C-alpha positions in Angstrom: 118.8 114.8 70.0 122.5 115.1 69.0 123.4 112.0 71.0 120.3 110.2 69.6 121.6 110.9 66.1 125.1 109.7 66.6 123.8 106.7 68.2 121.4 105.5 65.4 124.3 106.8 62.9 126.7 104.5 64.8 124.0 101.6 64.7 123.7 101.9 60.9 127.4 102.2 60.3 127.6 98.5 62.2 124.9 97.1 60.5 126.6 98.1 57.2 129.9 96.7 58.0 128.1 93.4 59.0 126.7 93.5 55.5 129.9 93.3 54.1 131.7 91.2 56.3 129.2 88.0 55.7 130.7 88.8 51.8 129.3 87.5 48.5 127.1 84.7 49.3 125.2 86.4 51.7 123.6 88.5 49.4 120.4 87.5 48.0 120.8 87.7 44.2 123.9 85.1 45.1 121.5 83.1 47.0 118.5 82.9 44.8 121.1 82.2 41.9 122.6 79.4 44.1 119.0 77.7 44.9 118.2 78.2 41.0 121.6 76.4 39.9 120.9 73.8 42.5 117.3 73.0 41.4 118.3 73.3 37.9 121.3 70.8 38.1 119.2 68.5 40.1 116.5 68.9 37.2 119.2 67.5 34.5 120.4 65.3 37.0 117.2 63.3 37.0 115.9 64.3 33.3 119.4 62.4 31.7 119.2 59.5 33.2 115.2 59.3 32.4 116.1 60.4 28.7 118.5 57.6 28.9 116.6 54.9 29.5 113.6 56.0 27.4 116.3 56.3 24.1 117.8 52.9 25.4 114.6 51.4 25.7 113.1 52.8 22.1 116.6 51.7 20.6 115.8 47.6 21.9 112.0 48.2 20.5 112.8 49.3 17.3 115.8 46.4 16.8 112.9 43.7 17.6 110.5 45.5 15.3 113.2 44.9 12.5 113.4 41.7 13.3 109.4 41.1 12.8 109.8 43.3 9.7 112.4 40.9 8.0 111.0 37.7 9.1 107.3 39.1 7.2 109.6 40.2 4.4 110.9 36.3 4.3 107.4 34.8 4.4 105.9 37.1 1.8 108.5 36.4 -0.6 108.2 32.3 0.1 104.4 32.8 -0.6 105.4 34.5 -4.3 108.2 31.9 -4.8 105.5 28.9 -4.3 104.5 27.8 -7.9 101.4 25.8 -6.5 99.5 25.2 -3.2 101.6 22.0 -3.0 105.0 22.0 -0.2 107.6 23.0 -1.9 110.6 20.5 -2.3 114.1 20.9 -0.4 115.8 22.1 -3.4 113.1 24.5 -4.2 113.7 25.3 -0.5 117.5 26.0 -1.4 116.5 28.2 -4.5 114.5 30.2 -2.3 116.9 30.7 0.1 119.4 32.0 -2.4 117.4 34.1 -4.4 115.9 36.0 -1.2 119.6 36.6 0.1 120.4 37.9 -3.3 117.8 40.1 -3.3 117.4 41.0 0.2 120.2 43.9 1.3 120.2 44.1 5.1 120.6 47.2 7.1 123.7 47.7 9.2 124.2 45.3 11.9 121.0 43.0 10.7 122.2 39.5 9.5 120.2 36.9 7.8 121.5 33.1 8.0 120.0 30.5 6.6 120.2 26.6 7.2 119.5 23.4 5.3 119.1 20.2 7.3 120.9 21.6 10.0 123.6 22.9 8.3 124.7 26.4 7.6 124.0 27.2 4.1 124.0 31.0 3.2 124.1 34.3 4.7 123.8 37.9 4.1 125.9 39.6 4.6 128.7 37.1 4.4 131.1 38.7 6.8 130.0 37.8 10.3 131.1 38.0 13.9 132.9 35.6 16.1 129.6 34.4 17.4 128.1 34.6 14.4 130.5 32.1 12.6 129.5 28.6 11.1 130.6 26.4 14.1 129.8 28.6 16.8 127.7 26.9 19.5 124.9 29.5 18.6 125.0 28.8 15.0 124.7 25.2 16.1 121.7 25.6 18.1 119.8 27.4 15.4 120.3 24.8 13.0 118.3 22.2 15.1 115.6 24.3 16.6 112.2 22.4 15.8 109.7 25.6 16.7 110.1 29.5 16.7 112.5 31.0 18.9 113.6 34.6 19.6 115.7 35.6 22.3 119.1 37.9 23.3 122.7 36.8 23.4 124.6 38.8 25.6 128.4 39.3 25.0 131.3 41.3 26.5 132.6 42.2 23.3 131.9 46.3 23.3 132.0 46.3 19.3 129.2 43.9 19.4 127.2 44.4 22.0 124.3 42.0 22.6 122.6 39.5 19.9 118.8 40.1 19.5 117.6 37.0 17.3 114.8 35.8 15.4 114.4 32.0 14.4 112.1 29.7 12.6 112.0 26.5 11.4 110.9 25.4 7.9 109.1 22.2 7.5 108.7 20.1 4.7 106.6 16.6 4.7 106.4 17.2 8.8 109.9 17.2 9.0 112.1 20.2 9.9 114.3 20.7 6.5 115.7 24.3 6.6 115.8 27.4 9.3 115.7 30.8 8.8 117.3 32.8 11.3 117.5 37.1 11.7 120.3 38.2 14.4 121.0 42.0 15.0 123.6 43.4 17.0 123.0 46.1 19.3 126.4 47.9 19.7 125.9 50.4 16.8 122.4 51.3 18.1 123.4 51.7 21.6 126.5 53.8 20.3 124.1 56.0 18.1 122.0 56.1 21.6 124.5 57.5 23.5 125.8 60.1 21.1 122.0 61.3 21.2 122.2 61.3 24.6 125.6 62.8 25.4 124.5 65.8 22.6 121.3 66.1 24.6 123.4 66.3 27.9 125.7 68.7 26.5 122.9 71.3 25.2 121.5 70.8 28.4 124.4 71.8 30.6 125.2 74.8 27.8 121.9 75.6 28.5 122.3 75.5 32.5 125.1 77.8 32.0 123.1 80.3 29.8 120.4 80.1 32.1 122.4 80.8 35.5 123.5 83.9 33.4 120.2 85.1 32.3 118.9 84.4 36.1 121.6 86.6 37.6 120.9 89.3 35.7 117.0 89.1 36.2 117.4 88.3 39.8 119.6 91.7 39.4 116.7 93.9 38.1 114.2 92.2 40.2 116.1 93.1 43.2 117.0 96.6 42.4 114.5 97.8 44.0 115.1 96.1 46.9 118.6 97.6 47.1 117.2 100.9 46.4 114.7 100.4 49.5 118.0 99.2 51.6 119.4 102.3 50.3 116.7 104.4 51.2 116.5 102.6 54.8 120.4 103.6 55.5 120.0 107.0 54.4 117.0 107.4 57.2 117.6 108.8 60.5 115.5 110.7 63.1 116.7 114.1 61.6 116.4 113.1 57.6 112.7 111.3 56.9 112.1 112.9 53.4 113.4 110.1 51.2 110.7 108.0 49.3 110.9 105.0 47.3 109.9 105.5 43.6 106.6 103.1 42.9 107.2 101.2 39.7 104.2 98.7 38.6 101.9 97.1 40.6 103.3 93.8 41.5 105.1 92.8 44.9 107.8 95.1 44.7 105.6 98.0 43.9 103.4 96.8 46.9 106.2 96.6 49.0 107.8 100.1 47.8 104.4 101.6 48.7 104.1 99.6 52.2 107.8 101.3 52.7 107.0 105.0 51.7 103.4 104.7 54.2 105.8 103.7 56.9 108.0 106.2 56.3 104.8 108.5 56.5 104.0 107.2 59.7 107.4 107.5 61.2 107.7 110.9 60.1 104.1 112.5 61.5 105.3 110.2 64.2 108.7 111.9 64.9 107.2 115.4 64.1 104.2 114.7 66.7 107.0 113.3 69.1 108.7 116.4 68.8 106.5 118.9 69.2 104.7 116.9 72.2 108.1 116.9 74.1 108.9 120.8 73.5 105.0 121.5 74.4 105.3 119.1 77.5 108.5 120.7 78.3 107.5 123.8 78.1 104.1 123.0 80.1 106.0 121.3 83.1 108.8 124.2 83.1 106.0 126.8 84.0 104.5 125.5 87.2 108.5 124.2 88.4 109.7 127.7 87.6 107.0 129.2 89.8 107.4 126.6 92.6 111.0 127.2 92.6 110.8 131.2 92.3 108.4 131.1 95.4 110.7 128.7 97.7 113.8 131.0 96.9 111.9 133.9 97.8 110.2 132.7 101.1 110.8 134.2 104.2 110.5 133.1 107.9 106.9 134.7 108.2 104.8 132.2 108.8 101.8 133.4 106.6 104.1 133.9 103.7 105.0 130.4 104.0 101.4 128.7 104.3 101.1 131.1 101.1 103.9 129.4 99.3 103.1 126.1 100.3 99.7 126.3 99.2 100.7 128.0 95.6 103.3 125.0 95.7 100.6 122.3 96.0 98.4 123.7 93.5 101.4 124.0 91.3 101.9 120.4 92.0 98.5 119.6 91.3 98.4 121.0 88.4 101.6 118.9 87.2 100.0 115.7 88.3 96.9 116.3 86.1 98.9 117.2 83.2 100.9 113.8 83.9 97.4 111.8 84.3 96.6 113.2 80.9 99.6 112.0 79.2 99.1 108.8 80.8 95.7 109.0 79.5 96.4 109.7 75.8 99.5 107.5 75.8 96.9 104.2 76.8 94.3 105.7 74.3 96.2 103.8 71.4 95.9 100.3 73.5 93.7 97.7 72.7 92.6 97.6 76.5 91.7 101.2 76.7 87.9 100.5 76.5 85.9 98.6 78.6 83.1 98.2 76.8 79.5 97.5 78.0 76.0 98.2 76.9 74.7 101.6 78.2 71.6 103.0 78.4 71.6 106.6 76.5 68.4 107.9 78.2 70.7 106.9 81.8 73.8 108.5 80.6 72.7 111.4 79.3 70.4 112.5 82.5 73.9 111.6 84.4 75.9 113.4 81.7 73.5 116.6 82.7 73.1 116.2 86.6 76.9 116.1 86.5 77.8 118.9 84.3 75.7 121.4 86.3 78.0 121.3 89.2 81.0 122.7 87.1 79.9 126.1 87.3 77.1 128.5 87.5 75.7 128.6 84.0 72.3 128.5 82.4 71.9 124.5 82.2 69.8 122.6 79.8 69.1 119.3 78.8 68.5 119.6 74.6 67.3 116.2 73.8 67.4 112.9 75.6 67.5 110.0 73.2 65.6 106.4 74.3 68.2 103.5 73.0 71.4 101.7 73.9 74.8 101.2 72.7 78.0 99.4 73.3 80.9 101.7 74.6 83.1 102.6 77.8 80.7 104.6 80.1 83.6 106.4 82.3 85.6 107.1 79.0 82.2 108.8 77.4 81.7 110.7 81.1 85.2 111.9 80.9 85.0 113.0 77.3 81.5 114.8 77.8 82.7 116.4 81.1 86.1 117.6 79.4 83.6 119.4 76.8 81.4 120.5 79.5 84.5 122.3 81.5 85.6 123.7 78.2 82.3 125.3 77.4 82.4 126.8 80.9 85.8 128.5 79.7 84.3 130.5 77.3 81.2 131.3 78.7 79.8 133.6 81.4 77.3 133.0 84.5 74.5 134.4 81.9 75.4 132.1 78.8 73.6 128.8 78.3 75.6 125.5 78.0 73.4 122.7 76.7 73.7 118.9 77.0 71.8 116.3 74.6 72.0 113.2 72.7 70.4 111.3 69.6 70.4 108.2 67.6 71.1 108.7 64.0 70.6 105.3 62.3 73.4 103.0 63.4 75.3 106.1 65.2 74.9 108.2 68.3 75.3 111.8 68.6 76.5 113.2 72.0 77.2 117.0 72.2 77.7 120.0 74.4 76.3 123.2 73.1 77.1 127.0 74.7 76.4 130.3 74.0 79.8 131.4 74.8 82.5 133.8 72.4 83.0 130.8 70.1 86.4 129.9 68.4 88.3 132.4 66.1 88.7 131.1 62.6 92.4 130.8 63.3 92.3 128.3 66.2 90.1 126.0 64.7 92.7 123.9 63.0 94.5 123.5 66.3 92.2 123.3 69.4 92.4 119.3 69.2 96.3 119.6 69.6 97.7 118.6 72.5 98.4 122.0 74.6 96.2 124.0 72.7 94.5 126.8 73.6 92.1 129.5 71.6 93.6 132.8 71.3 90.7 134.9 72.9 90.6 132.3 76.2 89.8 134.1 79.3 91.4 131.4 81.7 94.8 130.8 80.3 96.7 129.6 82.7 94.3 126.9 83.9 93.9 123.6 82.6 96.3 121.5 80.7 95.5 122.1 77.0 95.0 118.3 76.7 91.3 118.4 77.3 90.1 118.3 73.6 92.8 116.1 72.9 91.6 113.4 75.2 88.0 113.7 73.6 89.1 113.3 70.6 91.4 110.2 71.6 88.3 108.7 73.3 85.8 109.4 70.1 88.5 107.4 67.9 89.2 104.6 70.2 85.0 103.7 70.1 85.2 104.0 65.9 83.9 107.7 66.1 85.0 111.0 65.4 84.1 114.6 66.8 82.4 117.4 65.3 82.3 121.2 66.1 80.6 124.4 64.8 81.2 127.3 66.2 81.0 131.5 65.3 82.4 134.4 67.2 79.7 135.9 69.5 77.5 132.8 69.3 79.0 129.9 70.6 80.3 126.3 69.6 78.9 123.2 69.9 81.0 119.9 70.2 79.6 116.7 68.9 80.8 113.1 69.5 79.6 110.8 66.9 80.1 107.0 68.1 79.1 103.6 66.1 76.1 101.9 68.5 78.3 98.8 68.6 82.3 99.7 68.2 82.9 96.1 67.3 80.5 96.5 63.9 81.1 100.0 62.7 84.4 100.4 61.1 86.3 104.2 61.4 85.0 106.1 58.6 87.8 109.0 57.7 86.3 112.7 58.3 
């Protein structure tokens, strides 16, 4: 055990050193933060271009709506200035242009331009960019239009941007006498949109940094229980299984802590059982070995003495073989293929058990009850269990005592029992009789048997999904009952 403990501690230290060698980027907290950062950065990298496109689209639409609003304002003004239903003259058109430009103050980057007879007349504001000067190609084109036009003129000037325009001709007596144009440069609007996009991007980046900091803190709190679990796991060895993780909450971490604690409970129970089992098995096997060794060392040259020694050695070896066979059987009882299930006629099974048991010893054998029905089980294992109970009963009875075997069906359960009128089991022994290598303190034949009979009976019952019940009174006798489901595949084990 000491060597095993040192080995487990060395493995533990090696695992700890490997964890330290992996460094900062192997920690779950850091990896969560990195993944969170990658996802958030990708999200921002995707959102900023989409947001930019949406903002620029909204700017373009608003500019075009402003052009339409200016045109509608001019048309309304013309209607208000017309004194009669007759078409107005060229002079009246000139006065309308002049009064409208005087009264209408356009917003920034908007230019209202008028033409008379194809020539530039006036504009508001008067200062215009180079592309909107009097003799520019675009201005000459507007002065000669004969139908409504709208469009966009691209430029290379970053301070000007593109020019969105809306131009309509004004007809007098069926001829174009004037032109009304509205132009809007986009550089200012785009700069404002870009400033908004830049501010939003900066806010998102600041938010990303704050989110990463909060994610680091939050992940640390979430993973604190994992660190506690890790520390507890590192502190556990075969010699110390008493540590448990405090269970807080009912979420995934709480379930993990509960599952881990239950695993430790099973490990602690398993190690305790293993230790007791090794000690008991060693003691049980050591005795026949010592007997054989002692007789062989003292054996002389007398043939009769040699024959007796050989017979004794063979008997002890047979007992050791039985102990080993029983230990192997108990080990197999936890395997899924331990049982070979088949349909069993209970009437026939009970009769067979009774017939086999009567050959164990000279007792007053009786058949208490013989039920009619079928069950699903392993016939050989059930026979072995009842024979173990019957043989156990013979060790606590005399030739004048009664041993009875019976069976019954209680709803979906089968009851197979062995009853005797022997000396019974003392109260102090009732808690340990199913333990391995346990014997009652009042057993008359303490040297025979492996002490595994009742353990095997319980293992067979549990493998079928059932359990063992027993009632015992000193001086009156004992009754052991196998309680088994009719079909182990359909019934679940009930805790008793």
